[in-house]
LOVEXTI-450504 format. One record per residue: residue number from 1; residue in one letter; x negated, y negated, z negated of N, C-alpha, C in turn. Coordinates in steps of 0.02 Angstrom, whole numbers, plus 50000, padded with zeros to 5 digits. Layout:
N
<pt resi="NUM" resn="A" n_px="X" n_py="Y" n_pz="Z" ca_px="X" ca_py="Y" ca_pz="Z" c_px="X" c_py="Y" c_pz="Z"/>
...
***
This chain:
87
<pt resi="1" resn="M" n_px="50293" n_py="48696" n_pz="50155" ca_px="50361" ca_py="48715" ca_pz="50154" c_px="50381" c_py="48735" c_pz="50082"/>
<pt resi="2" resn="S" n_px="50434" n_py="48719" n_pz="50058" ca_px="50456" ca_py="48735" ca_pz="49989" c_px="50482" c_py="48805" c_pz="49986"/>
<pt resi="3" resn="D" n_px="50470" n_py="48838" n_pz="49928" ca_px="50497" ca_py="48907" ca_pz="49916" c_px="50572" c_py="48904" c_pz="49900"/>
<pt resi="4" resn="Q" n_px="50597" n_py="48844" n_pz="49889" ca_px="50670" ca_py="48842" ca_pz="49872" c_px="50716" c_py="48844" c_pz="49932"/>
<pt resi="5" resn="T" n_px="50775" n_py="48867" n_pz="49921" ca_px="50825" ca_py="48864" ca_pz="49978" c_px="50851" c_py="48789" c_pz="49976"/>
<pt resi="6" resn="P" n_px="50880" n_py="48768" n_pz="50031" ca_px="50905" ca_py="48700" ca_pz="50035" c_px="50952" c_py="48683" c_pz="49975"/>
<pt resi="7" resn="A" n_px="50995" n_py="48727" n_pz="49957" ca_px="51043" ca_py="48715" ca_pz="49900" c_px="51005" c_py="48703" c_pz="49838"/>
<pt resi="8" resn="E" n_px="50952" n_py="48743" n_pz="49821" ca_px="50915" ca_py="48734" ca_pz="49766" c_px="50878" c_py="48673" c_pz="49765"/>
<pt resi="9" resn="D" n_px="50849" n_py="48652" n_pz="49827" ca_px="50819" ca_py="48591" ca_pz="49833" c_px="50863" c_py="48530" c_pz="49820"/>
<pt resi="10" resn="C" n_px="50922" n_py="48532" n_pz="49844" ca_px="50974" ca_py="48483" ca_pz="49834" c_px="50992" c_py="48475" c_pz="49755"/>
<pt resi="11" resn="A" n_px="50998" n_py="48531" n_pz="49727" ca_px="51012" ca_py="48530" ca_pz="49656" c_px="50964" c_py="48492" c_pz="49617"/>
<pt resi="12" resn="D" n_px="50899" n_py="48490" n_pz="49634" ca_px="50847" ca_py="48455" ca_pz="49600" c_px="50862" c_py="48380" c_pz="49607"/>
<pt resi="13" resn="Y" n_px="50895" n_py="48357" n_pz="49663" ca_px="50905" ca_py="48289" ca_pz="49677" c_px="50966" c_py="48261" c_pz="49640"/>
<pt resi="14" resn="I" n_px="51016" n_py="48296" n_pz="49619" ca_px="51080" ca_py="48276" ca_pz="49598" c_px="51070" c_py="48231" c_pz="49538"/>
<pt resi="15" resn="E" n_px="51033" n_py="48252" n_pz="49485" ca_px="51022" ca_py="48210" ca_pz="49425" c_px="50980" c_py="48147" c_pz="49444"/>
<pt resi="16" resn="R" n_px="50935" n_py="48155" n_pz="49488" ca_px="50894" ca_py="48100" ca_pz="49510" c_px="50932" c_py="48047" c_pz="49549"/>
<pt resi="17" resn="I" n_px="50986" n_py="48069" n_pz="49589" ca_px="51030" ca_py="48024" ca_pz="49621" c_px="51066" c_py="47976" c_pz="49569"/>
<pt resi="18" resn="V" n_px="51087" n_py="48008" n_pz="49512" ca_px="51123" ca_py="47967" ca_pz="49463" c_px="51072" c_py="47917" c_pz="49436"/>
<pt resi="19" resn="Y" n_px="51012" n_py="47940" n_pz="49420" ca_px="50958" ca_py="47889" ca_pz="49391" c_px="50946" c_py="47838" c_pz="49444"/>
<pt resi="20" resn="L" n_px="50948" n_py="47853" n_pz="49510" ca_px="50933" ca_py="47805" ca_pz="49560" c_px="50987" c_py="47752" c_pz="49554"/>
<pt resi="21" resn="I" n_px="51052" n_py="47771" n_pz="49554" ca_px="51107" ca_py="47725" ca_pz="49551" c_px="51102" c_py="47681" c_pz="49489"/>
<pt resi="22" resn="D" n_px="51080" n_py="47706" n_pz="49432" ca_px="51075" ca_py="47669" ca_pz="49368" c_px="51011" c_py="47631" c_pz="49366"/>
<pt resi="23" resn="N" n_px="50972" n_py="47634" n_pz="49414" ca_px="50904" ca_py="47596" ca_pz="49416" c_px="50857" c_py="47620" c_pz="49361"/>
<pt resi="24" resn="E" n_px="50855" n_py="47685" n_pz="49352" ca_px="50816" ca_py="47717" ca_pz="49300" c_px="50757" c_py="47759" c_pz="49327"/>
<pt resi="25" resn="L" n_px="50741" n_py="47745" n_pz="49390" ca_px="50682" ca_py="47787" ca_pz="49418" c_px="50629" c_py="47735" c_pz="49428"/>
<pt resi="26" resn="D" n_px="50566" n_py="47758" n_pz="49431" ca_px="50511" ca_py="47721" ca_pz="49452" c_px="50508" c_py="47718" c_pz="49524"/>
<pt resi="27" resn="E" n_px="50474" n_py="47668" n_pz="49555" ca_px="50476" ca_py="47656" ca_pz="49627" c_px="50459" c_py="47719" c_pz="49670"/>
<pt resi="28" resn="A" n_px="50408" n_py="47758" n_pz="49644" ca_px="50390" ca_py="47815" ca_pz="49680" c_px="50448" c_py="47864" c_pz="49687"/>
<pt resi="29" resn="D" n_px="50477" n_py="47879" n_pz="49632" ca_px="50537" ca_py="47926" ca_pz="49626" c_px="50597" c_py="47901" c_pz="49671"/>
<pt resi="30" resn="C" n_px="50607" n_py="47832" n_pz="49674" ca_px="50661" ca_py="47803" ca_pz="49713" c_px="50642" c_py="47818" c_pz="49784"/>
<pt resi="31" resn="S" n_px="50582" n_py="47810" n_pz="49805" ca_px="50568" ca_py="47824" ca_pz="49878" c_px="50574" c_py="47896" c_pz="49895"/>
<pt resi="32" resn="V" n_px="50561" n_py="47944" n_pz="49852" ca_px="50572" ca_py="48015" ca_pz="49864" c_px="50645" c_py="48029" c_pz="49872"/>
<pt resi="33" resn="V" n_px="50686" n_py="48001" n_pz="49828" ca_px="50761" ca_py="48015" ca_pz="49825" c_px="50789" c_py="47982" c_pz="49889"/>
<pt resi="34" resn="R" n_px="50769" n_py="47919" n_pz="49904" ca_px="50799" ca_py="47885" ca_pz="49965" c_px="50779" c_py="47929" c_pz="50028"/>
<pt resi="35" resn="H" n_px="50716" n_py="47951" n_pz="50029" ca_px="50699" ca_py="47994" ca_pz="50087" c_px="50741" c_py="48051" c_pz="50093"/>
<pt resi="36" resn="H" n_px="50758" n_py="48086" n_pz="50039" ca_px="50796" ca_py="48143" ca_pz="50040" c_px="50868" c_py="48125" c_pz="50063"/>
<pt resi="37" resn="L" n_px="50893" n_py="48070" n_pz="50039" ca_px="50960" ca_py="48049" ca_pz="50060" c_px="50969" c_py="48035" c_pz="50132"/>
<pt resi="38" resn="E" n_px="50914" n_py="48007" n_pz="50164" ca_px="50914" ca_py="47997" ca_pz="50232" c_px="50911" c_py="48060" c_pz="50274"/>
<pt resi="39" resn="E" n_px="50893" n_py="48111" n_pz="50246" ca_px="50890" ca_py="48179" ca_pz="50286" c_px="50946" c_py="48224" c_pz="50260"/>
<pt resi="40" resn="C" n_px="50979" n_py="48214" n_pz="50211" ca_px="51029" ca_py="48265" ca_pz="50186" c_px="51097" c_py="48228" c_pz="50179"/>
<pt resi="41" resn="G" n_px="51142" n_py="48250" n_pz="50225" ca_px="51207" ca_py="48227" ca_pz="50229" c_px="51247" c_py="48243" c_pz="50164"/>
<pt resi="42" resn="P" n_px="51249" n_py="48307" n_pz="50141" ca_px="51287" ca_py="48322" ca_pz="50080" c_px="51265" c_py="48279" c_pz="50018"/>
<pt resi="43" resn="C" n_px="51201" n_py="48269" n_pz="50013" ca_px="51177" ca_py="48229" ca_pz="49952" c_px="51193" c_py="48155" c_pz="49966"/>
<pt resi="44" resn="L" n_px="51193" n_py="48129" n_pz="50023" ca_px="51212" ca_py="48061" ca_pz="50037" c_px="51287" c_py="48055" c_pz="50022"/>
<pt resi="45" resn="E" n_px="51327" n_py="48102" n_pz="50034" ca_px="51400" ca_py="48102" ca_pz="50018" c_px="51407" c_py="48101" c_pz="49941"/>
<pt resi="46" resn="K" n_px="51368" n_py="48141" n_pz="49909" ca_px="51374" ca_py="48141" ca_pz="49834" c_px="51352" c_py="48070" c_pz="49803"/>
<pt resi="47" resn="Y" n_px="51295" n_py="48045" n_pz="49836" ca_px="51275" ca_py="47980" ca_pz="49814" c_px="51329" c_py="47927" c_pz="49821"/>
<pt resi="48" resn="D" n_px="51360" n_py="47926" n_pz="49883" ca_px="51412" ca_py="47877" ca_pz="49895" c_px="51465" c_py="47885" c_pz="49848"/>
<pt resi="49" resn="L" n_px="51490" n_py="47947" n_pz="49834" ca_px="51545" ca_py="47961" ca_pz="49792" c_px="51529" c_py="47937" c_pz="49722"/>
<pt resi="50" resn="E" n_px="51469" n_py="47954" n_pz="49695" ca_px="51445" ca_py="47936" ca_pz="49629" c_px="51444" c_py="47863" c_pz="49623"/>
<pt resi="51" resn="R" n_px="51415" n_py="47825" n_pz="49668" ca_px="51416" ca_py="47755" ca_pz="49668" c_px="51484" c_py="47725" c_pz="49668"/>
<pt resi="52" resn="T" n_px="51527" n_py="47752" n_pz="49707" ca_px="51594" ca_py="47726" ca_pz="49709" c_px="51633" c_py="47734" c_pz="49638"/>
<pt resi="53" resn="V" n_px="51626" n_py="47797" n_pz="49611" ca_px="51657" ca_py="47808" ca_pz="49547" c_px="51626" c_py="47761" c_pz="49496"/>
<pt resi="54" resn="K" n_px="51563" n_py="47748" n_pz="49496" ca_px="51531" ca_py="47707" ca_pz="49450" c_px="51555" c_py="47631" c_pz="49455"/>
<pt resi="55" resn="A" n_px="51564" n_py="47610" n_pz="49514" ca_px="51591" ca_py="47544" ca_pz="49532" c_px="51662" c_py="47539" c_pz="49505"/>
<pt resi="56" resn="I" n_px="51698" n_py="47589" n_pz="49518" ca_px="51773" ca_py="47584" ca_pz="49493" c_px="51778" c_py="47586" c_pz="49420"/>
<pt resi="57" resn="V" n_px="51735" n_py="47625" n_pz="49389" ca_px="51738" ca_py="47628" ca_pz="49315" c_px="51711" c_py="47557" c_pz="49285"/>
<pt resi="58" resn="A" n_px="51657" n_py="47536" n_pz="49317" ca_px="51631" ca_py="47470" ca_pz="49292" c_px="51684" c_py="47412" c_pz="49300"/>
<pt resi="59" resn="R" n_px="51720" n_py="47413" n_pz="49354" ca_px="51770" ca_py="47363" ca_pz="49367" c_px="51832" c_py="47374" c_pz="49315"/>
<pt resi="60" resn="S" n_px="51847" n_py="47430" n_pz="49305" ca_px="51899" ca_py="47446" ca_pz="49257" c_px="51880" c_py="47430" c_pz="49182"/>
<pt resi="61" resn="C" n_px="51818" n_py="47440" n_pz="49168" ca_px="51795" ca_py="47429" ca_pz="49101" c_px="51792" c_py="47353" c_pz="49085"/>
<pt resi="62" resn="S" n_px="51792" n_py="47312" n_pz="49138" ca_px="51785" ca_py="47239" ca_pz="49128" c_px="51849" c_py="47211" c_pz="49109"/>
<pt resi="63" resn="E" n_px="51903" n_py="47244" n_pz="49122" ca_px="51967" ca_py="47216" ca_pz="49100" c_px="51980" c_py="47227" c_pz="49029"/>
<pt resi="64" resn="S" n_px="52014" n_py="47181" n_pz="49000" ca_px="52030" ca_py="47187" ca_pz="48925" c_px="52100" c_py="47220" c_pz="48917"/>
<pt resi="65" resn="A" n_px="52103" n_py="47259" n_pz="48866" ca_px="52166" ca_py="47290" ca_pz="48847" c_px="52219" c_py="47236" c_pz="48830"/>
<pt resi="66" resn="P" n_px="52280" n_py="47249" n_pz="48844" ca_px="52333" ca_py="47200" ca_pz="48820" c_px="52332" c_py="47200" c_pz="48745"/>
<pt resi="67" resn="N" n_px="52351" n_py="47143" n_pz="48718" ca_px="52353" ca_py="47131" ca_pz="48649" c_px="52396" c_py="47184" c_pz="48609"/>
<pt resi="68" resn="S" n_px="52451" n_py="47199" n_pz="48639" ca_px="52497" ca_py="47249" ca_pz="48611" c_px="52465" c_py="47314" c_pz="48601"/>
<pt resi="69" resn="L" n_px="52427" n_py="47337" n_pz="48651" ca_px="52393" ca_py="47400" ca_pz="48645" c_px="52334" c_py="47395" c_pz="48593"/>
<pt resi="70" resn="R" n_px="52298" n_py="47344" n_pz="48592" ca_px="52247" ca_py="47334" ca_pz="48541" c_px="52273" c_py="47335" c_pz="48473"/>
<pt resi="71" resn="D" n_px="52332" n_py="47302" n_pz="48461" ca_px="52366" ca_py="47303" ca_pz="48396" c_px="52382" c_py="47371" c_pz="48375"/>
<pt resi="72" resn="R" n_px="52414" n_py="47408" n_pz="48423" ca_px="52437" ca_py="47483" ca_pz="48408" c_px="52376" c_py="47521" c_pz="48390"/>
<pt resi="73" resn="V" n_px="52324" n_py="47516" n_pz="48427" ca_px="52258" ca_py="47558" ca_pz="48407" c_px="52231" c_py="47537" c_pz="48338"/>
<pt resi="74" resn="L" n_px="52230" n_py="47471" n_pz="48326" ca_px="52206" ca_py="47452" ca_pz="48261" c_px="52250" c_py="47484" c_pz="48201"/>
<pt resi="75" resn="V" n_px="52318" n_py="47480" n_pz="48210" ca_px="52362" ca_py="47507" ca_pz="48162" c_px="52344" c_py="47584" c_pz="48156"/>
<pt resi="76" resn="Q" n_px="52339" n_py="47617" n_pz="48210" ca_px="52322" ca_py="47690" ca_pz="48205" c_px="52257" c_py="47701" c_pz="48170"/>
<pt resi="77" resn="L" n_px="52208" n_py="47662" n_pz="48184" ca_px="52143" ca_py="47672" ca_pz="48149" c_px="52148" c_py="47659" c_pz="48077"/>
<pt resi="78" resn="R" n_px="52186" n_py="47605" n_pz="48056" ca_px="52195" ca_py="47590" ca_pz="47986" c_px="52233" c_py="47651" c_pz="47952"/>
<pt resi="79" resn="Q" n_px="52281" n_py="47678" n_pz="47984" ca_px="52318" ca_py="47736" ca_pz="47955" c_px="52269" c_py="47797" c_pz="47942"/>
<pt resi="80" resn="V" n_px="52227" n_py="47807" n_pz="47992" ca_px="52180" ca_py="47865" ca_pz="47986" c_px="52130" c_py="47850" c_pz="47926"/>
<pt resi="81" resn="Q" n_px="52107" n_py="47786" n_pz="47926" ca_px="52060" ca_py="47767" ca_pz="47871" c_px="52093" c_py="47781" c_pz="47802"/>
<pt resi="82" resn="I" n_px="52154" n_py="47760" n_pz="47794" ca_px="52193" ca_py="47768" ca_pz="47732" c_px="52199" c_py="47844" c_pz="47716"/>
<pt resi="83" resn="Q" n_px="52216" n_py="47883" n_pz="47765" ca_px="52225" ca_py="47956" ca_pz="47754" c_px="52162" c_py="47986" c_pz="47734"/>
<pt resi="84" resn="I" n_px="52108" n_py="47967" n_pz="47761" ca_px="52039" ca_py="47997" ca_pz="47747" c_px="52018" c_py="47978" c_pz="47676"/>
<pt resi="85" resn="T" n_px="52033" n_py="47916" n_pz="47654" ca_px="52011" ca_py="47892" ca_pz="47588" c_px="52059" c_py="47921" c_pz="47530"/>
<pt resi="86" resn="E" n_px="52115" n_py="47940" n_pz="47550" ca_px="52164" ca_py="47969" ca_pz="47504" c_px="52149" c_py="48041" c_pz="47486"/>
<pt resi="87" resn="R" n_px="52108" n_py="48076" n_pz="47529" ca_px="52095" ca_py="48145" ca_pz="47521" c_px="52048" c_py="48157" c_pz="47467"/>
***
């Protein structure tokens, strides 16, 4: 039995859950985290939320900015560059 309280135990998994979603864990760690998720409802909810947020961000990032926005950003960047070089 672990000396940690359940909340402390779960805290250890939060970072590992993100790594699991990003496929950055080795298979042994994946198995440990998946086993924890099967037994821990709160961590499973965090996993589902994190996965959903990452999917939404990924989908949003695949869209291109409108040309008018891109042009305005480029103008602003050029103005900042000019201001910096004039100092």
